[in-house]
N, C-alpha and C positions, 0 to 999 in steps of 0.2 A: 366785295364781289367774290363769289365762290369760284375756286379754281378746279378745273377738271383736266385730267391728263388722259389722252387716248393713245394707247399702245396697240398698233395694228400694222401689219406689213402690206396691207392693201392701201395704196395711195388714195384710191377712189373713196374708200370707206373712211379713212382719216379726214379727207377734205370735206366730205359730206357732213360728218359729225362736228368738225371744227366750225364750219360755216353755220350750221343749224343751231348748235349750242351757243355759239357767239351771238346769234340773233336774240337769244333769250337772256343775254346779259352775262353769260358765264365768261370767265377768263380761261380760254382753252389753249392747251399746248399739246403737241403730238410727239410721239416717239415712233421710230421706224422698225425697231426690233427689241428683243428682251434686254440686251445690254443698254441700249440707249434709254429704255424705259426705266431701268434700275437706277441709272444716274440721275434722271430727271425727277423721279420720285423722291430721291434723297435731297436734291437741290431745291425743289419747289414745294415739297410737302402739300400736295393737292388735297382738296376736300373729298375728291372722288377719283377713282381710276377705272377707266373702261379699257379692257384689254382682250385680246384674242388668246385662245388657249394655245394655239400653235405659234411659237415665236422662235426665231433663230438667235444665235450668239449667246443667249441665255434663255432658258425655258421659262414658261409662265410660272411653273412651280418654284423655280429658283427666285424669280421676282417676288412672289408671294412670301417666300421664306425670308428674304431680305427685309421685306416690309414689316413682317411680324417681329423680327429681331431688332428693329429700330424703334425705340420708344416714341419717336416723333410720328411714325406712320403705322404703328401697330394696330391702331383703331380706325384707320382709313377704310372706308367701305370700298368694295370692288364689284364691278359688274363684268361678267365674262361672256364671251361668245365663241362659238366653235362651229365649223362646218359639219362636224360629227360629234355626237354627244352619246355617251353611254354611261352605265352605272359606275364603272371604274373611274371615269373622269370626275363624276359628281362626288364620289367618295374621296378622291384625291384633294379636291379643293374645299371640301366641307369643313375642314379644320381651320381654314383661314376666314377672313372677313368678306367672303363672297356673298353678296346680297341676292344676286340674280345670275342665272346662267341661261343664255339664249342660244338657240340654234340659228346658224346662218342658212339662208338669207334672213335677216332680222327684221321683225315687224316694228317699224319706227315708232308708232304711238306707244307700243308696250315699252320700248327702250326709253323713250322720253318720260313715261310715267314712272319707270324705275329710277331714272335720274332725279326726278322731282322728289320721290319718296326718300331716296338715299341722302339728299342734301337738305331736305326739309323746306322746299320751296314749292310754289304753285306755278304751273306753266299754262299759259292761255293758248290752247291749240284750236285750230279751226275744226269744228265738228260737223261741217256741212256733209251730208251723205253724198258719197262719190265713190265710183268704182273706176279704177284705172288698170289697164293691162297693156303691157308692151312686149312684143315678141318679134322675131325675125323669121322670114321665109322668102325664098327666091330673091335674096338680097334686098328685100323691102323691109323697112321697120313699120310694123303695124301698131298704132297707138289707139286703143279703144277707151272712150270716155262715156260713162253712163251715170244717170241720176243727177248729178250736179258737179260743180267745180270746187274743189277743196284745196286751199292754199298749201297745206302741208304736203298733199300728194303731188301737186304740180311742181313744187320745189324738188321733191324726190324724183320726179320724172327726168329732170335734167341729168341726174346722175345715172339713172337707169338707162337712158339712151346711150350715154357715154360708155357704160359698161357693155351694152349690147354691140356697140360698134367695135369695141376691142375684142370681145369674144368671137364675133363673126368675121373680124378683119375686113370690114367694109370700108372701101376707099371712096366710092361714090354713094352718097347717102340719099335714099328715096324714102319718103315717109307718107303713109296713108293714115290720116287721122279720122277715125270713125266716131262721129258724134250724133248718130241717129236716135239715141235713147237719152238725150239730155236736153233739158229746156234752158235756153240761155236768154237773158234779157239785158237791158242797159245796166241793171244793178251788178251784173257780173263782168262789166267791161274790163276792170283792172285784172281779174283772174283770167279772162279770155285772152287779154294781151300778154299776160305772163305765160300762158300755155303756148300761144303761137310763137312767141319770141324764143321760147325754149326750144321748139321744133326748128326754128330758123337759125338757131345757134349752130346746128349741125348740118342742115340741108339747105341748098339754094331754093329760092321760091319756086322756080320752074320744076323742081323735083318734089313738090308737096302737093298732095290732093287732100281735100277735106270733104268727106261724105256726110251731109247733113241735110235736114229739112228746114233748118232755122234761117228765116229771112234776116234775123239780126246778125248772125255770123256772116252771112254774105255781105251785108252792108258794112260790117265792121272791117272785114278784109279789104273791101273795095276802097274804104276811106283811109287806109294806111299805105303811104308810098313805099315803105320798106317791104310790103307784102305783095307788091306788084309781081305777077307771075304765078302767085299761088292760085290754084283752081279750086273753086268751091262748087260742088255738084250734088244733086240728090239721086244720081244715076250710078248704080253699082257698075254697070257696063262701061260707062264713060270713065269712071275712076280707074277701073281695071285696065282698059285699053290705053288710056293716057299715061298712066304711071309706068306700065310695063312696056310701053313703046310698041304695042301690037295693035292691029286692027281688031275690033270687036268681032268675036265669032271665029277668028282664026285659031288654030291649034297652037299650044305652047310647044309641043313636041310633035312635029309632023309624022315622024316615024311611029310614034305610039298613039297619036291622035287623042292625047289627054291634056288636061289643064294642070297636071302635076299637083293639084290640090293647094295652090299657094294660099288661098284664103281659108283653107280648111285645116291645115296642120301647121305645127311649129317645127321648123328645121333644127337639126343638131348643130351646136356651135363648133367652130373649128378648133378652139382651145379646150382643154380638158377641164380646167378649173371651173368650179360652179359659180353661180351668181351670188352676189353678197347682199343685194338689195331686194326686198320684197315689197311689191306695190300694194299688197293687202294690209289692212290694219288689224290688230288683235281684237279690237272692239267689234269687228265684223263677225267674229266667231258666234256671238250670241244671236246673230241674225240668220245663221245658217238654217237652211230649209231641210227638213227630214221627211222623207216619203212616208214614214210611219205616222206622221201627224195628220195625214189625209184619211178621209173616209175609207174604211176597209172594203166597202162595197163597190169601189171603183172597178171599171172594166177597161183594159187595154186591148186594142185590136192590132193583130199582126197580119198584114195583107201581103203575103209572099208565097210563091209556089215552091220555095225551097224549105223542106222540112227541117233541115239543119238550123236555118235562121229562126224558125218558129221555136225550136227547142232552146236555142241560145237566148232568145228574148225571155222565155219562161225561166231559164236559169238565172238571169240577171235580177229577177224579182222574186226569187224563190223564198226569200225570207219575209215576204209581205203576204198579205191576205188578198191582194188584188187578183181579179179574174183575167186571165190571158186568153182571148179568144182568137183562134187562127182561121184565116181564110186563104184558100188556094189560089184565088185570083180576084181581081177588082170587081167583077160582076157579082160574085157571091157576097161580097161585102156591101156594095151599094143596094143590092136587093134584100138585104136582111134588115127588117124593121128595127131590130135592136142596135143596129150600127149608129143610129141617131144619138144614142145615150153614151157612147164610149167617151173616156176622158182623154185618151191620147191614141193616135194612130201611128203605127210603124208601117211605112208604105214602100213597097219595092216599085221600081219604074218599069221593068221589063217583066211582063206577065202575059199569059194567054188570056183569051176572051176579052179582057179589058185591061189595058196597061195603066200605070201609075198616073200618067197625065190625064187620061180620061177620068180616072177616079177624082182627081183634083178638080177638074172642070165640073163634075157632078156635085162635089161637096160645095163648091162655090155658089151653086144655085140653091143649095139647101140651107147650109149653115156655115158662115164664114169664120166663126170663132173656134172651130174644132182644131186643136193643136195637132200638127202633123210632122213627123220626123221621116224624111225620105232615106231609105236604105238602097244604095245601088252600087253595082260594080263599075258603073260609068262615071268618070270624072271629067267629061268634056266641059269646057268652059260654058258653052251655050246651054248645055243641059242643066248646070247649076243655076244659071241666071233664070232660065225658063221656070224652074221649079220655085225659085224665090218669088218670081212675079205672081205665081199662082197661090201664094200665101203660105208656102212652106215655112215652118218655124225654124227648122234646122235640117242639115244635110250630112249624112255620115256615109263614107265610102267603105264598101266591103273589101276585105274581110273585116268582121267586127269581133269585139271581145266583150263579155258581159259587163265588166267594170266601165268601159267607155259608154255603153248603152245606158247603164244605170246613172252615170254622171250627166249625160245629155238629157235624159228624161227628167231628172231632178231640176236642171236649169229651166227647161220649158215649163214644167208644172209650177215651179216657183213664180214665174211670171203670169201664170193662168189662174192661180187660186189666191 
């Protein structure tokens, strides 16, 4: 049995690696700081050391130096991680047996592949396509699942939620599980159970909402006594109102009359330290979508009476050959025969002549598959929900920045092409 020593001052990261590597049959031990790590390296002579760059009581460089000076550990491979990485750090560790240097938050599949390569074994990982994202806003943990259910990511989610609860100092845990873009069948029952029990490990059933169109998910939850109280719905309005404890259509902030964008933005954590766990996998990099891969002859429409917004959208795509056609109001857009051929529409809601909702109604009569991103200074809850019901692909609150616009367009076009 291969022995692995994990030296890291994050209890969460240590616990995750110890459990995960233990499941693969490794003999895993942990050290809580540099001094503890040096002692355990000498005592245990592991086959691999995984360590953080920043350690107390004894620096990582001191640990590496001691390993190199001991003939029993001089050839022991090391995998390092750091919240910050620069050329100087890489040069510092280059003279030691450091096989890989990762930036935190670490992508777990890349780390596991590095472990397998370092100790010469094969690891059987679940390769089911799956996208998982978890974030916090308005004291609600949002968990989004898309494409499929992957065992590795669902195990990772347990630690991710725990990390978020600590970073945001949440005492009462509320979870909205978004499963609108994942097909779940009886073949996925074990993974589905794993997902739901992970959520219920932290939140009481009455504080969990599942937004899904899957009849199987509804039947599964209804059949589990431990999940009594978990509400499964296909209504965004119902999920929002039920989880947030407010009547649908009422304002979150009566003085400002806005919804505070709780479904649209990620809040800042209360603690300054960064997250250590990345829900994305390294293998997903090869699947990234680049706008430059699209036909250069595509046209985007900007339907907004604000010239500044028109110029901002043009700036966001200034490195592409796409045509950006601007319209001062909705009527000019719908009356233009060429509007039928645009690949993406950026649409303001408040305009003269014809507002954004009237444009959406008109588009629904003509062509339902035209992707639309709404741009609006309004963030009222009922405004967001009304736009979503009319087929809007996404909703962005003004003021905007070119980077965010570019990112959002990439997400939408990836799903459309």
